[in-house]
C-alpha positions as CSV (number, residue, x, y, z in Angstrom):
1,M,28.2,31.6,-8.8
2,H,28.9,33.6,-11.9
3,A,27.7,36.0,-14.5
4,V,27.8,36.2,-18.2
5,L,28.9,39.2,-20.2
6,H,26.3,40.2,-22.8
7,I,27.9,41.9,-25.8
8,D,26.1,43.7,-28.6
9,V,27.8,44.8,-31.8
10,N,24.8,45.9,-33.8
11,R,25.5,49.6,-33.6
12,R,27.8,51.4,-36.0
13,L,29.5,54.7,-35.4
14,N,32.0,56.3,-37.9
15,N,32.1,53.0,-39.8
16,S,33.3,51.1,-36.7
17,F,31.4,48.8,-34.4
18,V,30.5,50.0,-30.9
19,V,30.5,47.2,-28.3
20,Q,28.0,47.6,-25.5
21,A,28.2,45.2,-22.6
22,F,26.5,44.7,-19.2
23,I,26.3,41.9,-16.7
24,M,22.9,40.1,-16.4
25,R,22.2,37.7,-13.6
26,V,19.0,35.7,-13.0
27,A,18.0,33.9,-9.8
28,I,15.7,30.9,-10.1
29,I,14.2,29.5,-6.9
30,G,12.9,25.9,-7.0
31,A,14.2,22.9,-8.9
32,G,11.0,21.3,-9.9
33,I,10.4,20.7,-13.6
34,S,9.6,24.4,-14.2
35,G,12.8,25.8,-12.6
36,L,15.0,23.1,-14.2
37,A,13.6,23.7,-17.7
38,L,14.0,27.5,-17.3
39,A,17.6,27.1,-16.2
40,Y,18.3,24.8,-19.1
41,Y,16.9,27.3,-21.6
42,L,18.7,30.3,-20.1
43,Q,21.9,28.3,-20.2
44,R,21.5,27.5,-23.8
45,M,21.0,31.3,-24.4
46,G,24.2,32.1,-22.6
47,I,22.3,34.0,-19.8
48,A,23.8,33.7,-16.4
49,Y,21.6,32.1,-13.7
50,D,21.7,30.5,-10.3
51,L,19.1,27.8,-9.6
52,F,18.5,27.4,-5.8
53,E,16.9,24.2,-4.4
54,A,16.3,23.9,-0.7
55,G,16.3,20.1,-0.8
56,S,18.9,17.5,-1.9
57,E,16.9,16.3,-4.9
58,V,15.4,17.8,-8.0
59,G,12.1,17.3,-9.8
60,G,9.5,18.5,-7.3
61,N,6.5,16.2,-7.6
62,M,8.1,14.3,-10.5
63,R,9.4,11.7,-8.1
64,T,10.0,8.0,-8.8
65,L,10.5,5.5,-6.0
66,K,12.1,2.1,-6.5
67,K,11.0,-0.2,-3.7
68,N,10.9,-4.0,-3.3
69,G,11.3,-4.4,-7.0
70,Y,8.4,-2.1,-7.9
71,T,8.6,1.2,-9.8
72,L,6.3,3.7,-8.1
73,E,5.4,7.2,-9.3
74,M,4.6,9.7,-6.5
75,G,3.5,12.3,-9.1
76,P,2.5,12.1,-12.7
77,N,2.3,8.6,-14.2
78,T,2.2,9.6,-17.8
79,L,3.0,12.5,-20.1
80,Q,1.4,13.8,-23.3
81,M,3.9,15.0,-25.9
82,N,3.9,18.5,-27.2
83,E,6.3,20.4,-29.4
84,E,8.4,21.9,-26.6
85,L,8.6,18.6,-24.7
86,L,9.6,16.6,-27.7
87,Q,12.4,19.1,-28.5
88,L,13.6,19.0,-24.9
89,I,13.7,15.2,-24.9
90,T,15.5,15.1,-28.2
91,E,18.1,17.6,-27.0
92,L,18.7,15.6,-23.8
93,K,19.1,12.5,-26.0
94,L,16.3,10.6,-24.1
95,E,14.6,9.2,-27.1
96,T,15.8,5.7,-26.3
97,E,14.4,6.0,-22.7
98,L,10.9,6.7,-23.8
99,L,8.3,4.1,-22.8
100,P,4.9,4.3,-24.5
101,V,1.8,3.0,-22.9
102,T,0.8,-0.5,-24.0
103,P,-1.9,-0.8,-26.7
104,R,-4.3,-2.4,-24.3
105,S,-4.4,0.7,-22.1
106,S,-6.4,2.9,-24.5
107,K,-9.8,2.4,-22.8
108,R,-10.7,4.6,-19.8
109,Y,-13.5,3.8,-17.4
110,V,-15.8,5.7,-15.1
111,L,-17.6,4.3,-12.1
112,H,-21.4,4.6,-12.2
113,E,-23.7,3.1,-9.5
114,G,-20.8,0.9,-8.3
115,S,-20.0,-0.6,-11.7
116,L,-17.3,0.3,-14.2
117,H,-18.3,1.6,-17.6
118,P,-16.0,2.4,-20.6
119,V,-15.8,6.0,-21.5
120,P,-17.3,6.4,-25.0
121,S,-14.7,6.9,-27.7
122,C,-17.2,7.4,-30.6
123,P,-20.9,8.2,-31.1
124,K,-21.7,4.5,-31.5
125,S,-20.1,3.6,-28.1
126,F,-21.7,6.6,-26.5
127,L,-25.2,5.6,-27.5
128,G,-24.5,2.1,-26.1
129,N,-23.5,3.2,-22.6
130,N,-25.8,2.9,-19.6
131,I,-24.8,6.0,-17.7
132,F,-27.2,8.5,-19.4
133,S,-30.9,8.2,-20.3
134,W,-31.9,8.3,-24.0
135,E,-33.2,11.8,-23.4
136,D,-29.8,12.9,-22.0
137,K,-28.0,11.2,-24.8
138,Y,-30.1,13.1,-27.4
139,R,-29.4,16.4,-25.6
140,I,-25.7,15.7,-25.4
141,L,-25.5,15.0,-29.1
142,Q,-27.2,18.3,-29.7
143,E,-24.2,20.1,-28.2
144,R,-23.1,21.1,-31.8
145,N,-26.1,23.3,-32.0
146,V,-25.4,25.3,-28.9
147,P,-24.0,28.7,-29.8
148,P,-20.7,29.8,-28.1
149,A,-20.9,32.2,-25.2
150,Q,-18.4,34.3,-23.2
151,I,-19.4,34.1,-19.5
152,E,-17.2,35.7,-16.9
153,N,-15.8,33.3,-14.3
154,E,-17.7,30.3,-15.8
155,T,-16.9,27.1,-13.9
156,I,-16.4,23.7,-15.6
157,A,-19.8,22.5,-14.2
158,E,-21.6,25.6,-15.6
159,F,-19.8,25.1,-18.9
160,F,-20.9,21.5,-19.3
161,E,-24.4,22.2,-18.1
162,R,-24.7,25.0,-20.6
163,R,-23.3,23.1,-23.5
164,F,-24.6,19.6,-22.8
165,G,-27.7,20.3,-20.7
166,V,-27.4,17.4,-18.3
167,D,-27.5,17.2,-14.5
168,Q,-25.0,14.5,-14.1
169,V,-22.1,16.8,-14.9
170,D,-19.4,14.7,-13.2
171,Y,-20.1,11.6,-15.3
172,L,-19.7,13.6,-18.4
173,A,-17.0,16.0,-17.4
174,A,-14.7,13.7,-15.6
175,P,-13.8,11.5,-18.6
176,M,-13.5,14.5,-21.0
177,I,-11.3,16.7,-18.8
178,S,-7.8,15.6,-17.8
179,G,-7.9,12.9,-15.2
180,L,-7.5,13.0,-11.5
181,Y,-7.3,16.8,-11.0
182,G,-8.4,16.5,-7.4
183,G,-10.7,19.5,-7.9
184,D,-14.4,20.4,-7.8
185,P,-15.8,21.2,-11.3
186,R,-18.3,23.5,-9.5
187,Q,-15.3,25.7,-8.4
188,L,-12.7,25.3,-11.2
189,L,-12.8,28.0,-13.8
190,V,-13.0,26.4,-17.3
191,S,-10.9,29.3,-18.8
192,K,-8.1,28.5,-16.3
193,A,-8.3,24.8,-15.6
194,H,-9.1,23.6,-19.1
195,P,-8.8,26.5,-21.6
196,E,-8.7,23.9,-24.4
197,L,-12.5,23.4,-23.9
198,K,-13.1,27.1,-24.4
199,E,-10.8,27.1,-27.5
200,M,-12.8,24.3,-29.1
201,E,-16.1,26.1,-28.4
202,T,-14.7,29.3,-29.9
203,K,-12.9,27.8,-32.9
204,Y,-15.3,25.0,-33.9
205,G,-18.5,26.1,-32.2
206,S,-18.7,22.8,-30.4
207,V,-16.6,20.8,-28.0
208,L,-17.6,17.5,-29.6
209,E,-16.6,18.8,-33.1
210,G,-13.4,20.2,-31.7
211,M,-12.5,16.8,-30.2
212,L,-13.3,15.0,-33.4
213,Q,-11.2,17.4,-35.5
214,K,-8.2,17.1,-33.2
215,K,-8.5,13.4,-33.2
216,K,-8.5,13.4,-37.0
217,R,-5.3,15.5,-37.1
218,G,-3.6,13.3,-34.6
219,V,-3.4,16.0,-31.9
220,F,-4.2,13.4,-29.2
221,Q,-0.9,11.6,-28.7
222,R,-0.5,8.3,-26.9
223,A,0.7,8.8,-23.3
224,F,4.3,7.8,-22.4
225,S,6.7,7.6,-19.5
226,F,10.4,6.6,-19.3
227,Q,12.0,3.2,-18.8
228,K,13.2,4.1,-15.3
229,G,10.3,6.3,-14.4
230,M,9.3,10.0,-14.5
231,A,12.3,11.1,-12.5
232,T,14.4,10.5,-15.6
233,L,13.4,13.8,-17.1
234,P,14.2,16.2,-14.3
235,Q,17.5,14.4,-13.5
236,A,18.6,14.5,-17.1
237,I,18.1,18.3,-17.1
238,A,19.9,18.7,-13.8
239,D,22.9,16.8,-15.1
240,K,23.3,19.4,-17.8
241,L,23.1,22.5,-15.5
242,I,26.3,24.3,-14.5
243,S,24.7,26.5,-11.8
244,L,22.4,24.3,-9.9
245,H,22.7,24.7,-6.1
246,L,21.1,21.9,-4.0
247,N,20.7,22.2,-0.2
248,H,20.5,26.0,-0.7
249,K,17.4,27.4,1.1
250,V,16.5,30.9,0.1
251,E,15.3,32.6,3.3
252,F,14.7,36.2,2.3
253,I,14.2,38.3,-0.8
254,T,14.6,42.1,-0.9
255,R,14.6,44.6,-3.7
256,I,17.0,47.5,-3.7
257,K,17.6,50.0,-6.5
258,G,16.1,47.7,-9.1
259,K,18.2,44.7,-7.9
260,F,17.0,41.5,-6.2
261,I,19.0,40.5,-3.1
262,I,18.7,36.8,-2.4
263,S,19.6,35.7,1.2
264,C,20.5,32.1,1.1
265,A,21.4,29.5,3.8
266,S,23.7,26.6,2.9
267,H,25.4,24.3,5.4
268,G,25.0,26.8,8.2
269,D,26.4,29.7,6.1
270,H,24.5,32.7,4.9
271,D,25.2,34.4,1.6
272,D,23.6,37.5,0.0
273,E,23.7,37.7,-3.8
274,E,22.5,40.4,-6.2
275,Y,20.4,39.6,-9.3
276,D,18.8,41.6,-12.1
277,K,15.9,39.1,-12.6
278,L,14.0,36.9,-10.2
279,V,12.0,33.8,-11.1
280,L,9.9,31.9,-8.5
281,A,9.5,28.3,-9.5
282,L,7.8,27.3,-6.3
283,P,4.3,26.2,-5.1
284,A,2.2,29.2,-4.3
285,H,2.3,28.8,-0.5
286,Q,6.1,28.6,-0.5
287,A,6.5,31.6,-2.8
288,A,4.1,33.6,-0.6
289,E,6.4,33.2,2.4
290,L,9.5,34.4,0.5
291,I,8.0,37.6,-0.8
292,E,5.8,38.6,2.1
293,F,7.7,41.8,2.9
294,T,8.9,42.6,-0.6
295,Y,5.6,42.1,-2.5
296,P,2.9,41.9,0.2
297,G,0.1,42.2,-2.3
298,M,1.3,39.3,-4.4
299,S,2.0,37.3,-1.2
300,A,-1.6,37.7,-0.1
301,A,-2.9,36.6,-3.4
302,L,-0.7,33.5,-3.4
303,Q,-1.9,32.5,0.1
304,N,-5.4,32.3,-1.3
305,I,-4.5,29.6,-3.8
306,N,-6.0,26.3,-2.7
307,Y,-3.8,23.2,-2.6
308,P,-5.9,20.3,-1.3
309,P,-4.1,17.3,0.1
310,M,-3.8,14.1,-1.9
311,A,-2.5,10.7,-0.9
312,V,-1.0,8.4,-3.6
313,V,-1.4,4.8,-2.8
314,H,0.3,1.9,-4.7
315,T,-1.3,-1.5,-4.2
316,V,-0.1,-4.8,-5.6
317,Y,-2.0,-8.1,-5.9
318,N,-1.4,-11.5,-7.5
319,R,-3.0,-11.4,-10.9
320,A,-4.9,-14.7,-10.3
321,E,-6.8,-13.0,-7.4
322,V,-8.2,-10.1,-9.5
323,S,-11.3,-10.8,-11.4
324,H,-11.3,-7.7,-13.6
325,L,-9.3,-7.9,-16.8
326,L,-7.8,-4.4,-16.3
327,Q,-7.5,-3.8,-20.0
328,G,-7.4,-0.1,-19.9
329,F,-5.9,3.1,-18.5
330,G,-7.8,3.2,-15.2
331,A,-11.1,4.4,-13.7
332,L,-12.4,7.7,-12.5
333,H,-14.8,8.0,-9.6
334,P,-17.2,10.9,-9.9
335,W,-18.2,12.7,-6.8
336,E,-21.7,11.3,-6.9
337,E,-20.4,7.8,-6.3
338,Q,-19.3,8.9,-2.8
339,T,-16.3,6.6,-2.9
340,F,-13.2,6.7,-0.7
341,T,-10.8,7.1,-3.6
342,A,-10.9,9.6,-6.5
343,G,-10.0,6.8,-8.8
344,S,-7.2,4.4,-9.8
345,I,-4.7,4.1,-12.6
346,W,-4.0,0.5,-13.7
347,T,-0.3,1.0,-13.8
348,S,0.7,-2.6,-14.7
349,S,-1.6,-2.4,-17.7
350,L,0.0,0.9,-18.8
351,F,3.7,-0.2,-18.6
352,E,5.3,-3.6,-18.4
353,G,8.0,-4.0,-15.7
354,R,6.4,-1.8,-13.0
355,C,5.7,-5.0,-11.0
356,R,6.3,-8.7,-11.4
357,P,4.7,-10.5,-14.4
358,H,2.3,-12.4,-12.2
359,E,1.1,-9.3,-10.4
360,V,-1.0,-6.2,-11.0
361,L,-0.3,-2.7,-9.7
362,F,-2.9,-0.1,-8.9
363,T,-2.1,3.6,-8.3
364,S,-5.0,5.1,-6.3
365,Y,-5.7,8.7,-5.3
366,V,-7.3,9.7,-2.0
367,G,-8.3,13.3,-1.1
368,G,-8.7,16.3,-3.2
369,T,-11.0,19.3,-2.7
370,R,-14.1,17.3,-1.9
371,F,-12.7,14.6,0.3
372,A,-9.6,16.3,1.8
373,E,-10.3,14.7,5.2
374,H,-9.8,11.2,3.7
375,A,-6.1,12.0,2.9
376,H,-5.5,12.9,6.6
377,L,-6.5,9.5,8.0
378,D,-3.8,7.5,9.7
379,E,-1.8,5.5,7.2
380,S,-3.0,2.0,8.3
381,S,-6.7,3.0,8.1
382,L,-6.2,4.7,4.8
383,L,-4.4,1.7,3.3
384,Q,-7.1,-0.6,4.6
385,Q,-9.9,1.4,3.1
386,V,-8.2,1.5,-0.3
387,H,-7.8,-2.2,-0.2
388,Q,-11.4,-2.7,0.6
389,E,-12.6,-0.4,-2.1
390,L,-10.3,-2.0,-4.7
391,S,-11.5,-5.5,-3.7
392,A,-15.2,-4.5,-4.1
393,T,-14.7,-2.7,-7.4
394,Y,-12.4,-5.2,-9.1
395,G,-13.5,-8.5,-7.6
396,I,-10.3,-9.1,-5.7
397,R,-10.3,-12.2,-3.6
398,A,-7.1,-11.5,-1.6
399,L,-7.5,-10.9,2.1
400,A,-4.6,-8.4,1.9
401,P,-2.4,-6.9,-0.8
402,V,1.0,-8.3,-1.6
403,F,2.4,-4.8,-1.2
404,Q,1.1,-1.4,-0.3
405,H,2.8,2.0,-0.2
406,M,1.4,5.5,0.6
407,H,2.8,9.0,-0.1
408,L,1.0,12.0,1.2
409,W,1.2,15.4,-0.6
410,P,-0.1,17.8,2.0
411,H,-0.3,20.4,-0.8
412,A,-0.9,18.5,-4.0
413,M,-2.2,20.4,-7.0
414,P,-3.2,24.1,-7.2
415,Q,-6.9,24.7,-7.9
416,F,-7.6,27.0,-10.8
417,D,-10.7,28.5,-9.1
418,L,-11.8,32.1,-8.7
419,Y,-9.1,32.8,-6.1
420,I,-6.3,32.2,-8.5
421,E,-7.3,35.1,-10.7
422,D,-5.6,37.8,-8.6
423,A,-2.3,36.0,-8.5
424,H,-2.3,35.5,-12.3
425,N,-3.1,39.2,-12.9
426,M,-0.4,40.4,-10.5
427,A,2.2,38.0,-11.9
428,E,1.8,39.6,-15.3
429,L,2.2,43.1,-13.9
430,L,5.3,42.3,-12.0
431,E,7.1,41.1,-15.1
432,S,7.9,44.7,-15.8
433,E,10.0,44.8,-12.7
434,G,12.0,41.7,-13.7
435,F,10.0,39.4,-11.4
436,F,8.7,36.2,-13.2
437,I,6.7,33.1,-12.3
438,S,7.5,29.7,-13.7
439,A,5.3,27.3,-11.8
440,N,2.3,25.0,-12.4
441,W,-0.1,27.3,-10.5
442,H,0.6,29.7,-13.3
443,A,1.3,27.6,-16.4
444,G,-1.1,24.7,-15.7
445,V,-0.6,21.5,-13.8
446,A,0.6,19.4,-16.8
447,V,4.3,18.9,-17.3
448,P,4.3,19.9,-21.0
449,D,2.6,23.2,-20.0
450,C,5.3,23.9,-17.5
451,V,8.0,23.2,-20.0
452,R,6.3,25.5,-22.6
453,E,6.0,28.4,-20.1
454,A,9.7,27.9,-19.0
455,K,10.8,28.3,-22.6
456,N,8.6,31.4,-23.0
457,I,9.9,33.1,-19.9
458,A,13.5,32.4,-21.0
459,A,12.7,34.1,-24.3
460,K,11.2,37.1,-22.5
461,I,14.3,37.4,-20.3
462,N,16.6,37.1,-23.3
463,T,14.6,39.7,-25.3
464,R,14.9,42.2,-22.4
465,A,18.6,41.5,-22.1
466,V,19.1,42.2,-25.8
467,S,16.9,45.4,-25.6
468,R,18.9,46.7,-22.7
469,T,22.2,46.0,-24.5
470,I,21.0,48.0,-27.5
471,A,19.7,50.8,-25.3
472,E,23.1,51.1,-23.6
């Protein structure tokens, strides 16, 4: 472990430069994509850090499993490019590893009364769908005439009901908001879970107009992955880091005289190290345990953040035994359908090479806020129910899949509901003490959001380092 000497030569005294120096050390706990990206940016800035990871692997829920010739994603299946992510990929020289989704995967579907319907991509296709009545369609198209409003703690359901005026919120909201969140739109805060919706309402006076304008400007980028899977990105970052410590479990954090003391266990040994800044890049429930005695108020707020369980199920069939063409991204199952799964991604339609050419691969999701009990079924029962539902939905004639695999996330994705407000507010206040948060429960669950926040936090730490140097 090491520290970097920060030197400032910006002051002049008697026509000579005065050199001011101090040692700055940053502790980062958690080597998911947020912690890795932050360490990478600090390293580029010349700021000393130590990145601690309790496990033997990096990446958090960006995990790719190679099994029986299949490429299986345990976490995100695709990414959407933004400026920070593109720059990071370019710096890591991963451009040749990018794998865009196939052209046939552009359509998305939603389940309605047991049948799959394409999500409308334009007014013409919207008018032709059978999900809404003509009265509802007319009201939805009048959304442009609904004035913007600022409503405290407005949920996604309330937002859509206010702007679009329809009762079947899930059928409208599910295709328009980002995918399989695992949450309840009647609990998720629109300003936290999907702030882009509020931004479109404020800037354009209409969600529909905002989506149209962004589509015209090419803001909506085609999704992509990597040739060898999502684990490519976190591993590439890890390979660049000089102060990554795997199998180092941080057991206790104290704060003494403005310094953070990190008590860490490694191979049976215990070390105490002193740092100027602390960054938690952990799920909320893990972070809460570490700061229970140092920041009890923040710990209590973190414990209130809800992480429903989610089981990720990969199922393979012979293509000849599947009636549906599977020409699209996948299908969402609104809560009103009362299905066993929350939906499925048609992985073999997105990316070639994820299974054999004569096969199809589904990635299905079981659990979430509304059906948490489904995720806790025994594995054989869960896999069987997924197979039965896929068979009924997609006209599958096989008595059993060629291959099935399940991975359970007991704490899947943080829910941006009313209970997350306190943690967000306290996190901002604690930055003045050198305590920062770089995690998806703060930045947003999307990987590009986590990368953007990591870069912003690195800039904040660097700015404060320069300010302190000048002051001294």
